[in-house]
N, C-alpha and C positions, 0 to 999 in steps of 0.2 A: 437462468436471469430470462427476466421478464421486459418485457417492452410494452408501455398501456402511453397511448395518448391524454396528455392533461384535465382534457374533455369527459373521458371515462373515470380514469384517474379522480378525479374531485365526486363525479359521483356514486363510486364502489371502495372512498377510502379504507373502510375496516377491513374490506377484501382485502385492498393493497398492503396493508400495514401487516396482517395478519402473514402476506406472499412472503413479505420483506425479512420478518422471523428467518426464511428455508434459503434465500437468495435473494438478493439485493434488484430492486427494481425503477429499468431506467423511465423515466415519466418523457414524455416526448412531447413537442409544441411546436406546431406548422412542419412538425417530419420531422426535428431533430432532436436529439436528444438533449433535457437539457436540466434535469435532477435525476439522481442518484435517490432513493429510500432504502436504507439501510436497516440491520439490526442495531440496536446498541452496543450488543457485544461485540460484533463485526465490527464496528467503529472503532471501538478502542483497542480494542486487535493493532486495524491499520495504524493510529494511533502511536502503537509502541514502538509501532516498527519505523518509524518517520525520525529520519538522521538530519544532522546540521550541517550543512560544507562548508567549506571557506575555503580561500586560495591559500596553497602555500605556504605565497610572503608573508601571509599572520603567523606563521609556528613559529616560536621560539628554536634558539641554538640548543636548548635541553629538548626540547620534545623531536627537534628533525634527529638527534643524539638518539634518544629513545627508539625512535621509530626504525634508524639505522642497523639497533645492535638488537632487536627483534627476532627471536628466532621457532619458528614451527613448529611445537610439539609435536613430536612422533610421530602420536597414534594419529594422528591429521597429514601423514607424507602419501597415501595415497589420492589427496586430491591434487598435488603436483598432476598430474595426469590429464587435469582441468585446462592446465595453460598450457599443455603439448598440443590442443587441439587444433 
């Protein structure tokens, strides 16, 4: 990742656009990170990971029953070690 001042970013925008295709570029103002420039592919990848959350109280009885009955497939049993840490 690269960090650049907003003044330098404005002077060399083409350069930083090219750099952002490889890794995010942090743009600062008054020494504080203010913006991040990244490739559109990286943006879409992050958006795919976006999740919506809501309180358990909003789940229906059917949703809660389905969660209670859910079983982890045996091929993923090795991941239980992650919970024992």
